[in-house]
C-alpha positions as CSV (number, residue, x, y, z in Angstrom):
1,M,104.2,46.3,49.0
2,G,103.3,48.7,46.3
3,L,104.6,50.6,43.4
4,F,107.7,52.1,44.9
5,T,109.5,55.4,44.3
6,K,112.7,55.0,42.3
7,Q,114.8,55.5,45.4
8,S,113.0,53.0,47.6
9,A,112.9,50.4,44.7
10,A,116.6,50.7,44.3
11,G,117.1,49.5,47.8
12,I,115.0,46.4,47.0
13,V,116.0,45.4,43.5
14,G,119.0,47.5,42.7
15,N,119.7,50.6,40.7
16,D,119.6,49.0,37.2
17,L,116.1,47.5,37.5
18,A,114.8,50.5,39.6
19,R,115.6,52.9,36.7
20,I,113.1,51.2,34.4
21,L,110.3,50.4,36.9
22,P,107.1,52.4,36.1
23,T,106.2,55.0,38.7
24,D,102.6,55.3,39.8
25,A,101.0,57.1,42.7
26,K,98.6,54.2,43.2
27,P,99.4,51.4,45.6
28,W,99.4,47.8,44.3
29,Y,95.9,47.0,45.6
30,L,94.5,49.8,43.4
31,T,96.5,48.7,40.4
32,G,94.5,46.1,38.5
33,H,97.1,43.7,37.1
34,L,99.2,43.7,40.4
35,L,96.1,43.1,42.5
36,K,95.2,40.1,40.3
37,L,98.7,38.7,40.3
38,N,99.0,38.9,44.1
39,F,95.6,37.4,44.6
40,L,96.5,34.5,42.4
41,L,99.8,34.0,44.3
42,L,97.7,33.5,47.4
43,F,96.8,30.0,46.1
44,C,100.5,29.2,46.0
45,L,100.8,30.3,49.6
46,L,98.3,27.6,50.6
47,S,101.0,24.9,50.1
48,S,102.7,25.9,53.3
49,S,99.3,26.4,55.1
50,G,98.5,22.7,54.4
51,F,101.9,21.8,55.7
52,G,101.3,23.8,58.8
53,Y,97.9,22.3,59.4
54,D,99.5,18.9,59.4
55,G,102.3,19.7,61.7
56,S,100.1,21.5,64.3
57,M,97.5,18.7,64.1
58,M,99.9,16.0,65.2
59,N,100.9,18.2,68.1
60,A,97.3,18.8,69.1
61,L,96.2,15.1,68.6
62,Q,98.8,14.0,71.0
63,S,97.2,16.0,73.8
64,L,93.8,14.4,73.1
65,A,92.9,11.6,75.6
66,Q,90.6,10.1,72.9
67,W,93.5,9.7,70.4
68,Q,95.9,8.4,73.1
69,N,93.3,5.9,74.3
70,Y,92.5,4.7,70.8
71,F,96.1,4.1,69.7
72,T,97.9,3.9,73.1
73,P,101.3,4.6,71.5
74,A,104.4,3.7,73.4
75,A,107.3,6.3,73.5
76,N,109.0,4.7,70.5
77,I,105.8,4.4,68.5
78,L,105.0,8.0,69.3
79,G,108.4,9.0,67.9
80,L,107.8,6.9,64.8
81,L,104.4,8.4,64.2
82,N,106.0,11.8,64.1
83,A,109.2,10.8,62.3
84,V,107.6,8.8,59.4
85,N,106.1,12.0,58.0
86,P,109.5,13.7,57.3
87,L,110.7,10.4,55.8
88,G,107.9,10.7,53.3
89,G,109.0,14.3,52.8
90,V,112.5,13.3,51.9
91,F,111.2,11.1,49.1
92,G,108.7,13.7,48.0
93,F,111.2,16.5,47.8
94,L,113.6,14.5,45.7
95,V,110.8,13.5,43.2
96,A,109.4,17.1,43.2
97,S,112.7,18.5,42.0
98,F,112.5,16.4,38.8
99,L,108.8,17.1,38.3
100,S,109.1,20.9,38.6
101,D,112.0,21.1,36.2
102,R,110.5,18.7,33.7
103,F,106.8,19.6,33.8
104,G,106.7,23.1,35.1
105,R,106.0,24.6,38.5
106,R,102.2,24.1,38.4
107,I,101.8,20.4,37.6
108,P,103.6,19.0,40.6
109,I,101.2,21.0,42.9
110,F,98.2,19.2,41.4
111,I,100.0,15.8,41.8
112,G,100.9,16.5,45.4
113,I,97.3,17.5,46.2
114,V,95.9,14.2,44.8
115,I,98.3,12.3,47.0
116,I,97.2,14.3,50.0
117,W,93.5,13.5,49.3
118,G,94.2,9.8,49.4
119,A,96.4,10.0,52.5
120,T,93.8,12.1,54.3
121,A,91.1,9.6,53.7
122,L,93.3,6.8,55.0
123,Q,94.2,8.8,58.1
124,A,90.7,9.8,59.0
125,A,89.5,6.2,58.5
126,S,92.4,4.5,60.4
127,T,91.4,1.7,62.7
128,N,95.0,0.7,63.8
129,V,98.3,2.4,64.3
130,G,99.8,0.8,61.1
131,Q,97.2,2.5,58.9
132,F,97.8,5.8,60.7
133,I,101.6,5.5,60.2
134,G,101.1,4.7,56.5
135,S,98.9,7.8,56.1
136,R,101.5,10.0,57.8
137,F,104.1,8.8,55.3
138,L,101.9,9.5,52.3
139,I,100.9,13.0,53.6
140,G,104.7,13.7,54.0
141,V,105.2,12.8,50.3
142,G,102.2,14.9,49.1
143,N,103.1,17.9,51.2
144,A,106.7,17.8,50.1
145,V,105.7,17.9,46.4
146,I,103.5,21.0,46.7
147,V,105.9,22.8,49.2
148,Q,108.9,22.3,46.8
149,S,107.1,23.6,43.7
150,A,105.1,26.5,45.0
151,P,107.9,28.9,46.2
152,L,109.6,28.4,42.9
153,L,106.5,29.6,41.1
154,I,106.1,32.6,43.5
155,T,109.7,33.7,43.2
156,E,109.7,33.5,39.5
157,L,106.3,35.0,38.9
158,A,106.1,37.8,41.5
159,Y,106.5,41.5,40.6
160,P,110.1,42.5,41.1
161,T,109.6,44.8,44.1
162,H,107.2,42.3,45.7
163,R,109.3,39.2,45.3
164,G,111.1,39.4,48.7
165,T,107.9,40.0,50.7
166,V,105.6,37.5,48.9
167,T,108.2,34.8,48.9
168,S,108.8,35.4,52.7
169,L,105.0,35.2,53.2
170,F,105.1,31.6,51.8
171,W,106.4,29.9,54.9
172,T,104.7,32.4,57.1
173,C,101.4,31.0,55.9
174,Y,102.5,27.8,57.6
175,Y,100.9,29.3,60.6
176,V,97.6,29.9,58.9
177,G,97.2,26.2,58.6
178,S,98.6,25.5,62.1
179,L,96.2,28.1,63.6
180,L,93.2,26.5,61.9
181,S,94.3,23.0,63.0
182,S,94.9,24.1,66.6
183,W,91.5,25.7,67.1
184,I,89.6,22.9,65.2
185,T,91.2,20.4,67.5
186,Y,90.4,22.6,70.5
187,G,86.8,22.5,69.4
188,T,86.6,18.8,68.8
189,A,88.4,17.9,72.1
190,T,85.0,17.9,73.8
191,L,83.8,15.0,71.7
192,N,83.9,11.8,73.6
193,S,84.6,9.6,70.6
194,S,87.2,9.0,67.9
195,W,85.6,11.8,65.9
196,S,87.5,14.1,68.2
197,W,90.6,13.3,66.1
198,R,89.0,12.0,62.9
199,I,87.3,15.4,62.1
200,P,90.6,17.3,62.2
201,S,92.2,14.6,60.1
202,L,89.4,14.7,57.5
203,L,89.5,18.6,57.3
204,Q,93.2,18.3,56.4
205,A,92.0,18.0,52.8
206,A,90.2,21.4,52.8
207,L,93.1,23.7,52.1
208,P,94.6,21.5,49.4
209,T,91.2,21.3,47.7
210,L,90.9,25.1,47.7
211,Q,94.4,25.3,46.3
212,F,93.6,22.7,43.6
213,L,90.7,24.8,42.3
214,G,92.7,28.1,42.4
215,M,95.8,26.7,40.7
216,F,93.9,26.4,37.4
217,F,94.0,30.2,37.1
218,V,97.7,30.7,38.2
219,P,100.0,31.2,35.2
220,E,103.2,29.2,34.7
221,S,106.6,30.5,35.7
222,P,108.0,32.8,32.9
223,R,111.5,31.6,33.7
224,W,110.5,28.0,33.2
225,L,108.8,28.9,29.9
226,I,111.9,30.7,28.6
227,A,114.1,27.9,29.7
228,H,111.9,25.6,27.6
229,D,111.9,27.8,24.5
230,K,108.5,29.2,25.1
231,V,109.6,32.9,25.1
232,D,106.3,34.2,23.5
233,D,104.2,32.6,26.3
234,A,106.5,34.1,28.9
235,K,106.3,37.5,27.4
236,R,102.5,37.3,27.3
237,I,102.4,36.4,31.0
238,L,104.9,39.2,32.0
239,T,103.1,41.7,29.9
240,K,99.7,40.9,31.4
241,Y,100.8,40.7,35.1
242,H,103.8,43.0,35.3
243,A,102.9,45.6,32.8
244,G,99.1,45.7,32.7
245,G,99.0,44.7,29.1
246,D,101.5,47.2,27.8
247,E,103.3,45.3,25.0
248,S,106.0,48.0,24.7
249,S,106.8,47.8,28.4
250,A,110.5,48.4,29.1
251,L,110.2,46.4,32.2
252,V,109.1,43.3,30.3
253,H,111.9,43.7,27.8
254,W,114.4,44.0,30.6
255,E,113.1,40.9,32.5
256,V,113.0,38.7,29.4
257,T,116.6,39.8,28.4
258,E,117.9,39.2,31.9
259,I,116.3,35.8,32.2
260,Q,117.5,34.7,28.7
261,E,121.0,35.8,29.4
262,A,121.2,34.2,32.8
263,I,119.9,30.9,31.5
264,R,122.3,31.1,28.6
265,L,125.3,31.6,30.9
266,E,124.2,28.9,33.2
267,S,123.7,26.4,30.4
268,S,127.2,27.1,29.0
269,H,128.8,26.1,32.3
270,Q,126.5,23.4,33.5
271,Q,127.2,19.7,33.2
272,S,124.5,17.0,32.7
273,F,124.2,15.7,36.2
274,K,122.5,18.5,38.3
275,L,123.2,17.0,41.7
276,R,126.9,17.3,41.1
277,E,126.4,20.8,39.9
278,L,125.2,21.8,43.4
279,F,128.7,21.4,44.7
280,R,130.7,22.4,41.6
281,G,132.7,25.6,42.0
282,K,133.2,27.9,45.0
283,A,130.0,29.9,44.5
284,N,127.8,26.8,44.3
285,R,129.5,25.2,47.3
286,R,128.7,28.2,49.3
287,R,125.1,28.2,48.2
288,A,124.8,24.5,49.0
289,L,126.3,25.0,52.5
290,I,123.8,27.8,53.1
291,S,121.0,25.6,51.9
292,I,122.1,22.8,54.2
293,C,122.6,25.1,57.1
294,M,119.1,26.6,56.7
295,G,117.6,23.1,56.7
296,I,119.5,22.2,59.9
297,F,119.1,25.5,61.7
298,G,115.3,25.6,60.9
299,Q,114.9,22.4,63.0
300,W,117.8,22.4,65.4
301,A,117.2,25.8,66.9
302,G,115.2,24.2,69.7
303,N,111.9,24.6,68.0
304,G,111.8,20.8,67.5
305,I,111.1,20.5,71.2
306,V,108.9,23.6,71.5
307,S,106.7,22.9,68.5
308,Y,106.3,19.1,68.4
309,Y,106.5,18.2,72.0
310,L,104.8,21.2,73.6
311,T,102.6,18.9,75.6
312,L,105.6,17.2,77.2
313,I,107.0,20.6,78.1
314,L,103.7,21.7,79.6
315,D,103.5,18.5,81.5
316,A,106.9,19.1,82.9
317,V,106.0,22.5,84.2
318,G,102.7,21.4,85.7
319,I,100.2,22.4,83.0
320,T,98.5,19.0,82.4
321,S,94.9,19.8,81.5
322,T,94.0,18.9,78.0
323,Q,91.9,22.0,77.7
324,E,94.7,24.3,79.0
325,Q,97.2,22.6,76.7
326,T,95.2,22.9,73.5
327,L,94.3,26.6,74.4
328,I,98.0,27.4,74.9
329,N,98.8,25.7,71.5
330,G,96.1,27.8,69.8
331,I,97.4,31.1,71.3
332,L,100.9,30.2,70.3
333,Q,99.9,29.8,66.7
334,I,98.3,33.3,66.7
335,V,101.5,34.8,68.1
336,N,103.5,32.9,65.5
337,L,101.4,34.1,62.6
338,G,101.6,37.7,63.8
339,A,105.3,37.7,64.3
340,A,106.0,36.0,61.0
341,I,103.8,38.4,59.0
342,F,105.6,41.4,60.6
343,A,109.0,39.9,59.7
344,S,107.9,39.2,56.1
345,F,107.3,42.9,55.6
346,M,110.6,43.7,57.2
347,V,112.6,41.6,54.7
348,D,113.1,44.4,52.2
349,R,113.4,47.1,54.8
350,L,115.9,45.6,57.3
351,G,117.5,43.0,54.9
352,R,118.1,39.3,55.5
353,R,121.2,39.5,57.6
354,R,119.7,41.8,60.2
355,L,116.7,39.5,60.6
356,F,119.0,36.5,61.1
357,F,121.1,38.3,63.8
358,W,117.9,39.5,65.6
359,S,116.4,36.0,65.4
360,N,119.5,34.1,66.6
361,G,120.2,36.5,69.5
362,G,116.6,36.5,70.7
363,M,116.3,32.7,70.5
364,L,119.5,32.2,72.5
365,A,118.4,34.6,75.3
366,S,115.0,33.0,75.5
367,Y,116.4,29.4,75.5
368,I,118.8,30.2,78.4
369,V,115.8,31.3,80.4
370,I,113.7,28.3,79.4
371,T,116.6,26.0,80.4
372,A,117.1,27.7,83.8
373,G,113.4,27.9,84.5
374,S,112.9,24.2,83.7
375,A,115.8,23.3,86.0
376,T,114.3,25.3,88.8
377,F,110.9,23.8,88.3
378,A,112.3,20.3,88.4
379,K,113.7,21.1,91.9
380,T,110.9,23.2,93.4
381,G,107.7,22.4,91.5
382,D,106.8,26.0,91.7
383,K,104.0,26.6,89.2
384,A,104.9,30.3,88.9
385,V,108.2,29.3,87.5
386,G,106.4,27.0,85.1
387,I,104.3,29.9,83.8
388,V,107.5,31.9,83.2
389,V,108.9,29.0,81.2
390,V,105.7,29.0,79.0
391,A,106.0,32.7,78.5
392,F,109.5,32.4,77.3
393,V,108.5,29.5,75.0
394,I,106.2,32.0,73.4
395,L,108.9,34.6,73.2
396,F,111.3,32.1,71.7
397,N,108.8,31.4,69.0
398,V,108.5,35.1,68.2
399,H,112.3,35.4,67.7
400,Y,112.3,32.2,65.6
401,D,109.6,33.7,63.4
402,V,111.7,36.8,62.8
403,A,114.0,34.9,60.4
404,Y,113.5,31.2,60.2
405,T,109.8,31.3,59.3
406,P,109.9,33.9,56.5
407,L,113.4,33.0,55.2
408,L,113.6,29.3,55.7
409,I,112.5,28.8,52.1
410,A,112.6,32.3,50.7
411,Y,116.4,32.7,51.3
412,P,117.6,29.4,49.7
413,T,115.1,30.0,46.8
414,E,116.6,33.3,45.8
415,I,120.3,32.5,46.2
416,W,120.2,29.8,43.6
417,Q,120.4,30.5,39.9
418,Y,117.5,29.3,37.8
419,S,119.0,26.1,36.5
420,L,119.7,24.8,40.0
421,R,116.9,26.5,41.9
422,S,114.7,23.5,42.1
423,M,117.5,21.2,43.3
424,G,118.7,23.9,45.7
425,I,115.4,24.2,47.4
426,S,115.1,20.4,47.5
427,L,118.5,20.3,49.2
428,T,117.2,22.6,51.9
429,M,114.0,20.8,52.4
430,V,115.5,17.3,52.4
431,T,118.0,18.5,55.0
432,T,115.1,20.0,57.0
433,E,113.2,16.7,56.9
434,L,116.3,14.7,57.9
435,A,116.9,17.1,60.8
436,L,113.2,16.9,61.7
437,F,113.3,13.1,61.6
438,F,116.2,13.1,64.1
439,N,114.4,15.6,66.4
440,L,111.1,13.7,66.4
441,Y,112.6,10.3,67.1
442,V,115.4,11.4,69.5
443,N,113.7,14.2,71.4
444,P,111.1,12.3,73.4
445,I,113.7,9.7,74.4
446,A,116.2,12.4,75.4
447,L,113.6,14.4,77.3
448,A,112.5,11.3,79.2
449,T,116.1,10.4,80.1
450,I,117.8,13.6,81.0
451,S,114.8,16.0,81.2
452,W,115.6,19.8,81.1
453,R,119.4,19.1,80.7
454,Y,118.7,18.3,77.1
455,Y,117.9,21.9,76.5
456,I,121.6,22.8,77.0
457,V,122.4,21.1,73.7
458,Y,120.3,23.6,71.9
459,V,121.8,26.5,73.7
460,V,125.2,25.5,72.3
461,I,123.6,25.0,68.8
462,L,122.1,28.5,68.9
463,V,125.6,30.0,69.6
464,I,127.0,28.1,66.6
465,M,124.1,29.3,64.4
466,F,124.9,33.0,65.2
467,I,128.5,32.5,64.3
468,V,127.8,30.7,61.0
469,T,125.2,33.2,59.8
470,Y,127.5,36.1,60.5
471,F,130.4,34.7,58.4
472,L,128.5,32.7,55.7
473,F,125.2,34.3,54.9
474,P,125.4,37.3,52.4
475,E,122.9,40.1,52.1
476,T,120.6,39.7,49.0
477,K,118.6,42.9,49.5
478,G,119.1,45.4,46.6
479,Y,119.3,42.8,43.8
480,S,116.9,41.5,41.2
481,L,116.4,37.7,41.2
482,E,119.0,37.3,38.3
483,E,121.4,39.8,39.8
484,I,121.7,37.9,43.1
485,N,124.2,35.8,41.1
486,Q,126.6,38.7,41.4
487,V,126.8,38.2,45.2
488,F,128.2,34.7,44.7
489,E,129.9,34.9,41.3
490,G,131.1,38.5,41.3
491,K,129.8,39.2,37.8
492,K,126.7,40.4,36.0
493,T,124.4,38.1,34.1
494,A,123.1,40.6,31.7
495,D,124.3,43.5,29.5
496,P,125.3,46.3,32.0
497,N,124.0,49.0,29.5
498,A,120.6,47.4,29.0
499,A,119.1,49.4,31.9
500,D,120.1,52.7,30.3
501,L,118.7,51.7,26.9
502,Y,115.4,50.6,28.4
503,A,115.2,53.7,30.7
504,E,115.6,55.9,27.6
505,K,112.8,53.9,25.8
506,L,110.6,54.3,28.8
507,N,111.1,58.1,29.0
508,A,110.9,58.6,25.2
């Protein structure tokens, strides 16, 4: 990320916008207003970190003998303990869509954090499995509200040439939370009391608390402000953070004009019931299908087994020590974070489609080896084969992180026009939660019943994913946020001569 040359910027946001971008030899981290903007956006990224902490924590807690002995969950209760969280997420994402459109992108984040505070206290203080299940549902609600709103704010506030990378970093930061959770649980595993799981549960409130404090300084989305007739407020924010206070900035004039025109065109064609609008017209139906596919693919790529039932996989290949399992989980999160960060910075270099192809192909090859290795281990019990399986589980995660971590939310967020963006991202995340619910409830039963043979199902799904992404998913690299509409609608949303006029003004 930085202030790009005209040529490199054109490959990221298109020729029209590139012509009016200011050129500066200094990188973004030496440019005051961009440094401040990107620093503030870090607080938005913490939404996914909190989500990641929660997901990894449940995986780690299940490997703790202290947690198992305290609650002694049967197989069906274990599935419910995991599955109730995405059920809360479904409710939270549906509510968040209304909140973020009605009250702005910031307010729902505060609401979600307050819910998480209460749920965390309940989970840490749980004395029976019913209380623990209730806390898991409420945490699902709170996490959904902040995860739905934050990427909207990032996408709509980020500097144009930074948008793709920063939005991709959003879900990448999932692994910041999962990494913290894994190693915290690894450290508390030596405690011979219920505090071994109560401490990680209690610390789940730490990242949301930090985000709560930081969000007071993050400005509202300029696009939301313009849509609610607060154009002057939007101009002030764009001038401060995109133009360094230059009130005559051609970039700001361009952005405001594009946003106003895009919203005007959307309003002229939109009916009153937004949910119906998601499927109205060929372009929106394609967007909706992509959003649904992203939600399903993100959970049915086989990661549902690898991520949430890692302990069962390790048991199956002969790695049964709690210390070994928590250590492997911690290492896996480090690898995931590194791979996802790398992929986030490749989004505007390689493009979205190339990352999807790389990811799908790599996951398919890895899963074939995992399936074959698990089958061999089941017959021979050879621990060397088990180690190979674990190695390819890690490699599978690397390939997953190439596309489905950075783009799981970033891609659906950018393909929807402003008026349906909130509902569009909710569609993806509700689908994600439903697919996750299926995985978490069915996977332990299927693994217990047919063992490694269940992996074959995901090999078939990965083949289908490759085919669908090839024919359905368009490239969005090279367009501004408003111009991505051209990919689906085949028409511009703003005056095609505007860039020339602003470029002349800039050079005057």
